[in-house]
PyMOL Python script that loads the backbone (N, CA, C, O; Angstrom):
from pymol import cmd

cmd.read_pdbstr("""\
ATOM      1  N   UNK A   1       0.846  -1.183   0.000  1.00  0.00           N
ATOM      2  CA  UNK A   1       0.000   0.000   0.000  1.00  0.00           C
ATOM      3  C   UNK A   1       0.889   1.242   0.000  1.00  0.00           C
ATOM      4  O   UNK A   1       1.890   1.298   0.714  1.00  0.00           O
ATOM      5  N   UNK A   2       0.527   2.199  -0.777  1.00  0.00           N
ATOM      6  CA  UNK A   2       1.277   3.450  -0.849  1.00  0.00           C
ATOM      7  C   UNK A   2       1.074   4.236   0.443  1.00  0.00           C
ATOM      8  O   UNK A   2      -0.047   4.306   0.947  1.00  0.00           O
ATOM      9  N   UNK A   3       2.162   4.845   1.001  1.00  0.00           N
ATOM     10  CA  UNK A   3       2.045   5.580   2.265  1.00  0.00           C
ATOM     11  C   UNK A   3       0.956   6.643   2.278  1.00  0.00           C
ATOM     12  O   UNK A   3       0.324   6.857   3.312  1.00  0.00           O
ATOM     13  N   UNK A   4       0.720   7.316   1.150  1.00  0.00           N
ATOM     14  CA  UNK A   4      -0.282   8.389   1.135  1.00  0.00           C
ATOM     15  C   UNK A   4      -1.702   7.837   1.236  1.00  0.00           C
ATOM     16  O   UNK A   4      -2.630   8.580   1.557  1.00  0.00           O
ATOM     17  N   UNK A   5      -1.880   6.553   0.969  1.00  0.00           N
ATOM     18  CA  UNK A   5      -3.193   5.932   1.075  1.00  0.00           C
ATOM     19  C   UNK A   5      -3.382   5.273   2.435  1.00  0.00           C
ATOM     20  O   UNK A   5      -4.406   4.639   2.691  1.00  0.00           O
ATOM     21  N   UNK A   6      -2.417   5.422   3.278  1.00  0.00           N
ATOM     22  CA  UNK A   6      -2.475   4.855   4.621  1.00  0.00           C
ATOM     23  C   UNK A   6      -3.360   5.724   5.494  1.00  0.00           C
ATOM     24  O   UNK A   6      -3.090   6.912   5.670  1.00  0.00           O
ATOM     25  N   UNK A   7      -4.401   5.145   6.033  1.00  0.00           N
ATOM     26  CA  UNK A   7      -5.273   5.886   6.939  1.00  0.00           C
ATOM     27  C   UNK A   7      -4.918   5.592   8.388  1.00  0.00           C
ATOM     28  O   UNK A   7      -4.011   4.813   8.679  1.00  0.00           O
ATOM     29  N   UNK A   8      -5.636   6.218   9.270  1.00  0.00           N
ATOM     30  CA  UNK A   8      -5.402   6.071  10.704  1.00  0.00           C
ATOM     31  C   UNK A   8      -5.500   4.609  11.152  1.00  0.00           C
ATOM     32  O   UNK A   8      -4.671   4.139  11.931  1.00  0.00           O
ATOM     33  N   UNK A   9      -6.512   3.896  10.660  1.00  0.00           N
ATOM     34  CA  UNK A   9      -6.700   2.495  11.051  1.00  0.00           C
ATOM     35  C   UNK A   9      -5.553   1.612  10.576  1.00  0.00           C
ATOM     36  O   UNK A   9      -5.090   0.743  11.315  1.00  0.00           O
ATOM     37  N   UNK A  10      -5.090   1.832   9.341  1.00  0.00           N
ATOM     38  CA  UNK A  10      -3.984   1.038   8.808  1.00  0.00           C
ATOM     39  C   UNK A  10      -2.697   1.307   9.579  1.00  0.00           C
ATOM     40  O   UNK A  10      -1.928   0.387   9.858  1.00  0.00           O
ATOM     41  N   UNK A  11      -2.469   2.562   9.916  1.00  0.00           N
ATOM     42  CA  UNK A  11      -1.270   2.912  10.684  1.00  0.00           C
ATOM     43  C   UNK A  11      -1.329   2.265  12.062  1.00  0.00           C
ATOM     44  O   UNK A  11      -0.337   1.706  12.529  1.00  0.00           O
ATOM     45  N   UNK A  12      -2.482   2.338  12.712  1.00  0.00           N
ATOM     46  CA  UNK A  12      -2.637   1.737  14.045  1.00  0.00           C
ATOM     47  C   UNK A  12      -2.383   0.229  13.991  1.00  0.00           C
ATOM     48  O   UNK A  12      -1.642  -0.306  14.816  1.00  0.00           O
ATOM     49  N   UNK A  13      -2.998  -0.458  13.021  1.00  0.00           N
ATOM     50  CA  UNK A  13      -2.815  -1.900  12.901  1.00  0.00           C
ATOM     51  C   UNK A  13      -1.347  -2.239  12.655  1.00  0.00           C
ATOM     52  O   UNK A  13      -0.809  -3.163  13.265  1.00  0.00           O
ATOM     53  N   UNK A  14      -0.709  -1.502  11.775  1.00  0.00           N
ATOM     54  CA  UNK A  14       0.698  -1.747  11.465  1.00  0.00           C
ATOM     55  C   UNK A  14       1.575  -1.538  12.692  1.00  0.00           C
ATOM     56  O   UNK A  14       2.461  -2.347  12.967  1.00  0.00           O
ATOM     57  N   UNK A  15       1.336  -0.469  13.422  1.00  0.00           N
ATOM     58  CA  UNK A  15       2.115  -0.219  14.641  1.00  0.00           C
ATOM     59  C   UNK A  15       1.906  -1.324  15.671  1.00  0.00           C
ATOM     60  O   UNK A  15       2.854  -1.713  16.353  1.00  0.00           O
ATOM     61  N   UNK A  16       0.702  -1.829  15.795  1.00  0.00           N
ATOM     62  CA  UNK A  16       0.427  -2.913  16.743  1.00  0.00           C
ATOM     63  C   UNK A  16       1.099  -4.212  16.294  1.00  0.00           C
ATOM     64  O   UNK A  16       1.577  -4.982  17.127  1.00  0.00           O
ATOM     65  N   UNK A  17       1.136  -4.460  14.978  1.00  0.00           N
ATOM     66  CA  UNK A  17       1.848  -5.632  14.461  1.00  0.00           C
ATOM     67  C   UNK A  17       3.339  -5.532  14.771  1.00  0.00           C
ATOM     68  O   UNK A  17       3.958  -6.510  15.190  1.00  0.00           O
ATOM     69  N   UNK A  18       3.910  -4.355  14.566  1.00  0.00           N
ATOM     70  CA  UNK A  18       5.332  -4.138  14.856  1.00  0.00           C
ATOM     71  C   UNK A  18       5.589  -4.305  16.350  1.00  0.00           C
ATOM     72  O   UNK A  18       6.577  -4.925  16.743  1.00  0.00           O
ATOM     73  N   UNK A  19       4.713  -3.761  17.177  1.00  0.00           N
ATOM     74  CA  UNK A  19       4.862  -3.879  18.632  1.00  0.00           C
ATOM     75  C   UNK A  19       4.805  -5.343  19.067  1.00  0.00           C
ATOM     76  O   UNK A  19       5.613  -5.777  19.888  1.00  0.00           O
ATOM     77  N   UNK A  20       3.876  -6.088  18.533  1.00  0.00           N
ATOM     78  CA  UNK A  20       3.745  -7.504  18.869  1.00  0.00           C
ATOM     79  C   UNK A  20       5.001  -8.276  18.468  1.00  0.00           C
ATOM     80  O   UNK A  20       5.491  -9.118  19.221  1.00  0.00           O
ATOM     81  N   UNK A  21       5.514  -7.980  17.277  1.00  0.00           N
ATOM     82  CA  UNK A  21       6.740  -8.628  16.797  1.00  0.00           C
ATOM     83  C   UNK A  21       7.916  -8.270  17.704  1.00  0.00           C
ATOM     84  O   UNK A  21       8.708  -9.139  18.066  1.00  0.00           O
ATOM     85  N   UNK A  22       8.030  -7.001  18.068  1.00  0.00           N
ATOM     86  CA  UNK A  22       9.096  -6.560  18.964  1.00  0.00           C
ATOM     87  C   UNK A  22       9.013  -7.281  20.302  1.00  0.00           C
ATOM     88  O   UNK A  22      10.034  -7.687  20.855  1.00  0.00           O
ATOM     89  N   UNK A  23       7.811  -7.440  20.819  1.00  0.00           N
ATOM     90  CA  UNK A  23       7.639  -8.141  22.088  1.00  0.00           C
ATOM     91  C   UNK A  23       8.078  -9.594  21.984  1.00  0.00           C
ATOM     92  O   UNK A  23       8.676 -10.133  22.915  1.00  0.00           O
ATOM     93  N   UNK A  24       7.787 -10.224  20.866  1.00  0.00           N
ATOM     94  CA  UNK A  24       8.230 -11.609  20.665  1.00  0.00           C
ATOM     95  C   UNK A  24       9.747 -11.687  20.628  1.00  0.00           C
ATOM     96  O   UNK A  24      10.332 -12.618  21.181  1.00  0.00           O
ATOM     97  N   UNK A  25      10.387 -10.724  19.984  1.00  0.00           N
ATOM     98  CA  UNK A  25      11.855 -10.686  19.978  1.00  0.00           C
ATOM     99  C   UNK A  25      12.393 -10.497  21.387  1.00  0.00           C
ATOM    100  O   UNK A  25      13.321 -11.192  21.801  1.00  0.00           O
ATOM    101  N   UNK A  26      11.818  -9.571  22.113  1.00  0.00           N
ATOM    102  CA  UNK A  26      12.269  -9.238  23.462  1.00  0.00           C
ATOM    103  C   UNK A  26      12.150 -10.437  24.397  1.00  0.00           C
ATOM    104  O   UNK A  26      12.979 -10.617  25.289  1.00  0.00           O
ATOM    105  N   UNK A  27      11.127 -11.249  24.197  1.00  0.00           N
ATOM    106  CA  UNK A  27      10.906 -12.411  25.054  1.00  0.00           C
ATOM    107  C   UNK A  27      11.519 -13.683  24.468  1.00  0.00           C
ATOM    108  O   UNK A  27      11.204 -14.790  24.903  1.00  0.00           O
ATOM    109  N   UNK A  28      12.402 -13.511  23.472  1.00  0.00           N
ATOM    110  CA  UNK A  28      13.120 -14.627  22.851  1.00  0.00           C
ATOM    111  C   UNK A  28      12.194 -15.700  22.288  1.00  0.00           C
ATOM    112  O   UNK A  28      12.502 -16.890  22.349  1.00  0.00           O
ATOM    113  N   UNK A  29      11.076 -15.279  21.747  1.00  0.00           N
ATOM    114  CA  UNK A  29      10.150 -16.212  21.114  1.00  0.00           C
ATOM    115  C   UNK A  29      10.531 -16.362  19.642  1.00  0.00           C
ATOM    116  O   UNK A  29      11.072 -15.430  19.048  1.00  0.00           O
ATOM    117  N   UNK A  30      10.254 -17.521  19.050  1.00  0.00           N
ATOM    118  CA  UNK A  30      10.597 -17.723  17.636  1.00  0.00           C
ATOM    119  C   UNK A  30       9.812 -16.783  16.718  1.00  0.00           C
ATOM    120  O   UNK A  30       8.636 -16.502  16.952  1.00  0.00           O
ATOM    121  N   UNK A  31      10.480 -16.309  15.683  1.00  0.00           N
ATOM    122  CA  UNK A  31       9.843 -15.379  14.742  1.00  0.00           C
ATOM    123  C   UNK A  31       9.831 -15.920  13.316  1.00  0.00           C
ATOM    124  O   UNK A  31       9.225 -15.313  12.432  1.00  0.00           O
ATOM    125  N   UNK A  32      10.483 -17.036  13.083  1.00  0.00           N
ATOM    126  CA  UNK A  32      10.616 -17.562  11.721  1.00  0.00           C
ATOM    127  C   UNK A  32       9.870 -18.879  11.541  1.00  0.00           C
ATOM    128  O   UNK A  32      10.330 -19.768  10.824  1.00  0.00           O
ATOM    129  N   UNK A  33       8.737 -18.997  12.184  1.00  0.00           N
ATOM    130  CA  UNK A  33       7.950 -20.218  12.061  1.00  0.00           C
ATOM    131  C   UNK A  33       6.498 -19.880  11.788  1.00  0.00           C
ATOM    132  O   UNK A  33       5.963 -18.887  12.281  1.00  0.00           O
ATOM    133  N   UNK A  34       5.880 -20.726  10.995  1.00  0.00           N
ATOM    134  CA  UNK A  34       4.441 -20.695  10.781  1.00  0.00           C
ATOM    135  C   UNK A  34       3.971 -22.090  11.170  1.00  0.00           C
ATOM    136  O   UNK A  34       4.019 -23.017  10.361  1.00  0.00           O
ATOM    137  N   UNK A  35       3.521 -22.232  12.403  1.00  0.00           N
ATOM    138  CA  UNK A  35       3.263 -23.563  12.948  1.00  0.00           C
ATOM    139  C   UNK A  35       4.601 -24.227  13.202  1.00  0.00           C
ATOM    140  O   UNK A  35       5.441 -23.680  13.916  1.00  0.00           O
ATOM    141  N   UNK A  36       4.810 -25.405  12.623  1.00  0.00           N
ATOM    142  CA  UNK A  36       6.088 -26.114  12.770  1.00  0.00           C
ATOM    143  C   UNK A  36       7.000 -25.926  11.565  1.00  0.00           C
ATOM    144  O   UNK A  36       8.088 -26.500  11.515  1.00  0.00           O
ATOM    145  N   UNK A  37       6.570 -25.136  10.607  1.00  0.00           N
ATOM    146  CA  UNK A  37       7.330 -24.944   9.370  1.00  0.00           C
ATOM    147  C   UNK A  37       8.100 -23.623   9.416  1.00  0.00           C
ATOM    148  O   UNK A  37       7.571 -22.594   9.836  1.00  0.00           O
ATOM    149  N   UNK A  38       9.368 -23.676   8.973  1.00  0.00           N
ATOM    150  CA  UNK A  38      10.152 -22.447   8.865  1.00  0.00           C
ATOM    151  C   UNK A  38       9.513 -21.523   7.834  1.00  0.00           C
ATOM    152  O   UNK A  38       9.154 -21.953   6.738  1.00  0.00           O
ATOM    153  N   UNK A  39       9.379 -20.268   8.192  1.00  0.00           N
ATOM    154  CA  UNK A  39       8.757 -19.292   7.297  1.00  0.00           C
ATOM    155  C   UNK A  39       9.278 -17.898   7.623  1.00  0.00           C
ATOM    156  O   UNK A  39       9.437 -17.536   8.789  1.00  0.00           O
ATOM    157  N   UNK A  40       9.537 -17.129   6.584  1.00  0.00           N
ATOM    158  CA  UNK A  40       9.996 -15.750   6.759  1.00  0.00           C
ATOM    159  C   UNK A  40       8.892 -14.741   6.471  1.00  0.00           C
ATOM    160  O   UNK A  40       9.157 -13.543   6.369  1.00  0.00           O
ATOM    161  N   UNK A  41       7.668 -15.212   6.341  1.00  0.00           N
ATOM    162  CA  UNK A  41       6.561 -14.308   6.017  1.00  0.00           C
ATOM    163  C   UNK A  41       6.428 -13.158   7.003  1.00  0.00           C
ATOM    164  O   UNK A  41       6.361 -11.996   6.601  1.00  0.00           O
ATOM    165  N   UNK A  42       6.390 -13.474   8.284  1.00  0.00           N
ATOM    166  CA  UNK A  42       6.175 -12.417   9.273  1.00  0.00           C
ATOM    167  C   UNK A  42       7.351 -11.448   9.355  1.00  0.00           C
ATOM    168  O   UNK A  42       7.132 -10.237   9.335  1.00  0.00           O
ATOM    169  N   UNK A  43       8.610 -11.940   9.447  1.00  0.00           N
ATOM    170  CA  UNK A  43       9.717 -10.967   9.467  1.00  0.00           C
ATOM    171  C   UNK A  43       9.738 -10.069   8.232  1.00  0.00           C
ATOM    172  O   UNK A  43      10.030  -8.878   8.338  1.00  0.00           O
ATOM    173  N   UNK A  44       9.430 -10.631   7.061  1.00  0.00           N
ATOM    174  CA  UNK A  44       9.390  -9.820   5.838  1.00  0.00           C
ATOM    175  C   UNK A  44       8.269  -8.786   5.906  1.00  0.00           C
ATOM    176  O   UNK A  44       8.459  -7.630   5.527  1.00  0.00           O
ATOM    177  N   UNK A  45       7.107  -9.206   6.389  1.00  0.00           N
ATOM    178  CA  UNK A  45       5.978  -8.280   6.517  1.00  0.00           C
ATOM    179  C   UNK A  45       6.329  -7.131   7.462  1.00  0.00           C
ATOM    180  O   UNK A  45       6.060  -5.970   7.154  1.00  0.00           O
ATOM    181  N   UNK A  46       6.924  -7.449   8.602  1.00  0.00           N
ATOM    182  CA  UNK A  46       7.268  -6.426   9.589  1.00  0.00           C
ATOM    183  C   UNK A  46       8.320  -5.479   9.019  1.00  0.00           C
ATOM    184  O   UNK A  46       8.223  -4.265   9.192  1.00  0.00           O
ATOM    185  N   UNK A  47       9.316  -6.026   8.345  1.00  0.00           N
ATOM    186  CA  UNK A  47      10.348  -5.186   7.727  1.00  0.00           C
ATOM    187  C   UNK A  47       9.713  -4.226   6.712  1.00  0.00           C
ATOM    188  O   UNK A  47       9.989  -3.026   6.723  1.00  0.00           O
ATOM    189  N   UNK A  48       8.864  -4.767   5.841  1.00  0.00           N
ATOM    190  CA  UNK A  48       8.196  -3.922   4.841  1.00  0.00           C
ATOM    191  C   UNK A  48       7.318  -2.862   5.503  1.00  0.00           C
ATOM    192  O   UNK A  48       7.244  -1.728   5.031  1.00  0.00           O
ATOM    193  N   UNK A  49       6.657  -3.235   6.592  1.00  0.00           N
ATOM    194  CA  UNK A  49       5.793  -2.293   7.308  1.00  0.00           C
ATOM    195  C   UNK A  49       6.611  -1.151   7.904  1.00  0.00           C
ATOM    196  O   UNK A  49       6.199   0.008   7.854  1.00  0.00           O
ATOM    197  N   UNK A  50       7.767  -1.481   8.466  1.00  0.00           N
ATOM    198  CA  UNK A  50       8.637  -0.448   9.044  1.00  0.00           C
ATOM    199  C   UNK A  50       9.118   0.500   7.950  1.00  0.00           C
ATOM    200  O   UNK A  50       9.102   1.718   8.128  1.00  0.00           O
ATOM    201  N   UNK A  51       9.544  -0.057   6.821  1.00  0.00           N
ATOM    202  CA  UNK A  51       9.999   0.771   5.699  1.00  0.00           C
ATOM    203  C   UNK A  51       8.867   1.676   5.222  1.00  0.00           C
ATOM    204  O   UNK A  51       9.088   2.862   4.973  1.00  0.00           O
ATOM    205  N   UNK A  52       7.668   1.134   5.092  1.00  0.00           N
ATOM    206  CA  UNK A  52       6.519   1.917   4.647  1.00  0.00           C
ATOM    207  C   UNK A  52       6.219   3.065   5.606  1.00  0.00           C
ATOM    208  O   UNK A  52       5.958   4.188   5.174  1.00  0.00           O
ATOM    209  N   UNK A  53       6.257   2.785   6.901  1.00  0.00           N
ATOM    210  CA  UNK A  53       6.008   3.841   7.880  1.00  0.00           C
ATOM    211  C   UNK A  53       7.089   4.916   7.832  1.00  0.00           C
ATOM    212  O   UNK A  53       6.791   6.107   7.919  1.00  0.00           O
ATOM    213  N   UNK A  54       8.348   4.492   7.692  1.00  0.00           N
ATOM    214  CA  UNK A  54       9.434   5.472   7.589  1.00  0.00           C
ATOM    215  C   UNK A  54       9.274   6.333   6.340  1.00  0.00           C
ATOM    216  O   UNK A  54       9.493   7.544   6.378  1.00  0.00           O
ATOM    217  N   UNK A  55       8.888   5.697   5.231  1.00  0.00           N
ATOM    218  CA  UNK A  55       8.680   6.454   3.993  1.00  0.00           C
ATOM    219  C   UNK A  55       7.552   7.462   4.144  1.00  0.00           C
ATOM    220  O   UNK A  55       7.605   8.551   3.573  1.00  0.00           O
ATOM    221  N   UNK A  56       6.538   7.103   4.907  1.00  0.00           N
ATOM    222  CA  UNK A  56       5.423   8.030   5.078  1.00  0.00           C
ATOM    223  C   UNK A  56       5.814   9.219   5.949  1.00  0.00           C
ATOM    224  O   UNK A  56       5.238  10.301   5.831  1.00  0.00           O
ATOM    225  N   UNK A  57       6.797   9.014   6.824  1.00  0.00           N
ATOM    226  CA  UNK A  57       7.274  10.115   7.662  1.00  0.00           C
ATOM    227  C   UNK A  57       8.231  11.025   6.903  1.00  0.00           C
ATOM    228  O   UNK A  57       8.123  12.250   6.952  1.00  0.00           O
ATOM    229  N   UNK A  58       9.174  10.393   6.198  1.00  0.00           N
ATOM    230  CA  UNK A  58      10.178  11.160   5.452  1.00  0.00           C
ATOM    231  C   UNK A  58      10.722  10.281   4.327  1.00  0.00           C
ATOM    232  O   UNK A  58      11.575   9.430   4.580  1.00  0.00           O
ATOM    233  N   UNK A  59      10.253  10.463   3.093  1.00  0.00           N
ATOM    234  CA  UNK A  59      10.674   9.619   1.975  1.00  0.00           C
ATOM    235  C   UNK A  59      12.189   9.566   1.762  1.00  0.00           C
ATOM    236  O   UNK A  59      12.715   8.524   1.372  1.00  0.00           O
ATOM    237  N   UNK A  60      12.884  10.647   2.007  1.00  0.00           N
ATOM    238  CA  UNK A  60      14.334  10.674   1.779  1.00  0.00           C
ATOM    239  C   UNK A  60      15.105   9.893   2.842  1.00  0.00           C
ATOM    240  O   UNK A  60      16.281   9.582   2.651  1.00  0.00           O
ATOM    241  N   UNK A  61      14.462   9.581   3.944  1.00  0.00           N
ATOM    242  CA  UNK A  61      15.117   8.843   5.017  1.00  0.00           C
ATOM    243  C   UNK A  61      15.587   7.475   4.537  1.00  0.00           C
ATOM    244  O   UNK A  61      16.654   7.011   4.938  1.00  0.00           O
ATOM    245  N   UNK A  62      14.810   6.835   3.691  1.00  0.00           N
ATOM    246  CA  UNK A  62      15.151   5.507   3.191  1.00  0.00           C
ATOM    247  C   UNK A  62      16.453   5.554   2.399  1.00  0.00           C
ATOM    248  O   UNK A  62      17.266   4.635   2.497  1.00  0.00           O
ATOM    249  N   UNK A  63      16.659   6.601   1.624  1.00  0.00           N
ATOM    250  CA  UNK A  63      17.904   6.745   0.862  1.00  0.00           C
ATOM    251  C   UNK A  63      19.102   6.759   1.802  1.00  0.00           C
ATOM    252  O   UNK A  63      20.131   6.152   1.506  1.00  0.00           O
ATOM    253  N   UNK A  64      18.977   7.438   2.915  1.00  0.00           N
ATOM    254  CA  UNK A  64      20.083   7.543   3.863  1.00  0.00           C
ATOM    255  C   UNK A  64      20.311   6.243   4.626  1.00  0.00           C
ATOM    256  O   UNK A  64      21.443   5.918   4.986  1.00  0.00           O
ATOM    257  N   UNK A  65      19.253   5.515   4.867  1.00  0.00           N
ATOM    258  CA  UNK A  65      19.369   4.273   5.623  1.00  0.00           C
ATOM    259  C   UNK A  65      19.780   3.086   4.760  1.00  0.00           C
ATOM    260  O   UNK A  65      20.231   2.070   5.289  1.00  0.00           O
ATOM    261  N   UNK A  66      19.631   3.196   3.453  1.00  0.00           N
ATOM    262  CA  UNK A  66      19.882   2.055   2.572  1.00  0.00           C
ATOM    263  C   UNK A  66      21.313   1.534   2.675  1.00  0.00           C
ATOM    264  O   UNK A  66      21.540   0.337   2.499  1.00  0.00           O
ATOM    265  N   UNK A  67      22.272   2.395   2.953  1.00  0.00           N
ATOM    266  CA  UNK A  67      23.656   1.941   3.107  1.00  0.00           C
ATOM    267  C   UNK A  67      23.846   1.113   4.373  1.00  0.00           C
ATOM    268  O   UNK A  67      24.759   0.289   4.441  1.00  0.00           O
ATOM    269  N   UNK A  68      23.009   1.318   5.361  1.00  0.00           N
ATOM    270  CA  UNK A  68      23.121   0.604   6.634  1.00  0.00           C
ATOM    271  C   UNK A  68      22.223  -0.624   6.705  1.00  0.00           C
ATOM    272  O   UNK A  68      22.426  -1.498   7.548  1.00  0.00           O
ATOM    273  N   UNK A  69      21.251  -0.688   5.840  1.00  0.00           N
ATOM    274  CA  UNK A  69      20.218  -1.721   5.898  1.00  0.00           C
ATOM    275  C   UNK A  69      20.712  -3.033   5.300  1.00  0.00           C
ATOM    276  O   UNK A  69      21.061  -3.094   4.121  1.00  0.00           O
ATOM    277  N   UNK A  70      20.740  -4.078   6.116  1.00  0.00           N
ATOM    278  CA  UNK A  70      21.152  -5.399   5.655  1.00  0.00           C
ATOM    279  C   UNK A  70      20.035  -6.427   5.799  1.00  0.00           C
ATOM    280  O   UNK A  70      20.252  -7.614   5.552  1.00  0.00           O
ATOM    281  N   UNK A  71      18.863  -5.992   6.189  1.00  0.00           N
ATOM    282  CA  UNK A  71      17.774  -6.925   6.472  1.00  0.00           C
ATOM    283  C   UNK A  71      17.398  -7.744   5.244  1.00  0.00           C
ATOM    284  O   UNK A  71      17.251  -8.962   5.346  1.00  0.00           O
ATOM    285  N   UNK A  72      17.240  -7.111   4.090  1.00  0.00           N
ATOM    286  CA  UNK A  72      16.888  -7.854   2.872  1.00  0.00           C
ATOM    287  C   UNK A  72      17.912  -8.938   2.566  1.00  0.00           C
ATOM    288  O   UNK A  72      17.543 -10.062   2.226  1.00  0.00           O
ATOM    289  N   UNK A  73      19.199  -8.609   2.684  1.00  0.00           N
ATOM    290  CA  UNK A  73      20.255  -9.587   2.419  1.00  0.00           C
ATOM    291  C   UNK A  73      20.195 -10.750   3.402  1.00  0.00           C
ATOM    292  O   UNK A  73      20.323 -11.908   3.004  1.00  0.00           O
ATOM    293  N   UNK A  74      20.002 -10.450   4.665  1.00  0.00           N
ATOM    294  CA  UNK A  74      19.938 -11.493   5.690  1.00  0.00           C
ATOM    295  C   UNK A  74      18.727 -12.395   5.461  1.00  0.00           C
ATOM    296  O   UNK A  74      18.840 -13.618   5.539  1.00  0.00           O
ATOM    297  N   UNK A  75      17.576 -11.799   5.181  1.00  0.00           N
ATOM    298  CA  UNK A  75      16.377 -12.600   4.923  1.00  0.00           C
ATOM    299  C   UNK A  75      16.544 -13.453   3.668  1.00  0.00           C
ATOM    300  O   UNK A  75      16.095 -14.599   3.639  1.00  0.00           O
ATOM    301  N   UNK A  76      17.178 -12.915   2.639  1.00  0.00           N
ATOM    302  CA  UNK A  76      17.397 -13.675   1.401  1.00  0.00           C
ATOM    303  C   UNK A  76      18.325 -14.862   1.652  1.00  0.00           C
ATOM    304  O   UNK A  76      18.075 -15.959   1.154  1.00  0.00           O
ATOM    305  N   UNK A  77      19.392 -14.650   2.420  1.00  0.00           N
ATOM    306  CA  UNK A  77      20.308 -15.756   2.733  1.00  0.00           C
ATOM    307  C   UNK A  77      19.606 -16.829   3.558  1.00  0.00           C
ATOM    308  O   UNK A  77      19.779 -18.021   3.303  1.00  0.00           O
ATOM    309  N   UNK A  78      18.825 -16.415   4.532  1.00  0.00           N
ATOM    310  CA  UNK A  78      18.093 -17.369   5.359  1.00  0.00           C
ATOM    311  C   UNK A  78      17.070 -18.126   4.522  1.00  0.00           C
ATOM    312  O   UNK A  78      16.883 -19.329   4.703  1.00  0.00           O
ATOM    313  N   UNK A  79      16.413 -17.426   3.609  1.00  0.00           N
ATOM    314  CA  UNK A  79      15.431 -18.053   2.724  1.00  0.00           C
ATOM    315  C   UNK A  79      16.092 -19.135   1.870  1.00  0.00           C
ATOM    316  O   UNK A  79      15.501 -20.191   1.643  1.00  0.00           O
ATOM    317  N   UNK A  80      17.307 -18.881   1.396  1.00  0.00           N
ATOM    318  CA  UNK A  80      18.040 -19.878   0.614  1.00  0.00           C
ATOM    319  C   UNK A  80      18.364 -21.104   1.457  1.00  0.00           C
ATOM    320  O   UNK A  80      18.343 -22.226   0.951  1.00  0.00           O
ATOM    321  N   UNK A  81      18.659 -20.904   2.721  1.00  0.00           N
ATOM    322  CA  UNK A  81      18.980 -22.025   3.603  1.00  0.00           C
ATOM    323  C   UNK A  81      17.781 -22.936   3.841  1.00  0.00           C
ATOM    324  O   UNK A  81      17.935 -24.151   3.959  1.00  0.00           O
ATOM    325  N   UNK A  82      16.602 -22.356   3.910  1.00  0.00           N
ATOM    326  CA  UNK A  82      15.435 -23.174   4.237  1.00  0.00           C
ATOM    327  C   UNK A  82      14.726 -23.726   3.001  1.00  0.00           C
ATOM    328  O   UNK A  82      13.808 -24.536   3.130  1.00  0.00           O
ATOM    329  N   UNK A  83      15.136 -23.302   1.817  1.00  0.00           N
ATOM    330  CA  UNK A  83      14.490 -23.831   0.600  1.00  0.00           C
ATOM    331  C   UNK A  83      15.458 -24.592  -0.236  1.00  0.00           C
ATOM    332  O   UNK A  83      15.091 -25.107  -1.292  1.00  0.00           O
TER     333      UNK A  83
END
""", "prot")
cmd.dss("prot")
cmd.show_as("cartoon", "prot")
cmd.util.cbc("prot")
cmd.orient("prot")
């Protein structure tokens, strides 16, 4: 979804999804499983949601962070390991 089409409800839901994911990380709960199967769906969704929210705040911020961002590479390598 394009950031400009993001309404209050979508932003709230996205922030709650990110908060829930953060809490799972903080409590050392698994994040790469869908039932008993390895899956990167949720980490990818959360990463994309964070990027979307950052873009909606300041589009140029992503350009500055791209040199530091390794999440896509890490997720791609992990995806290769499980497939």
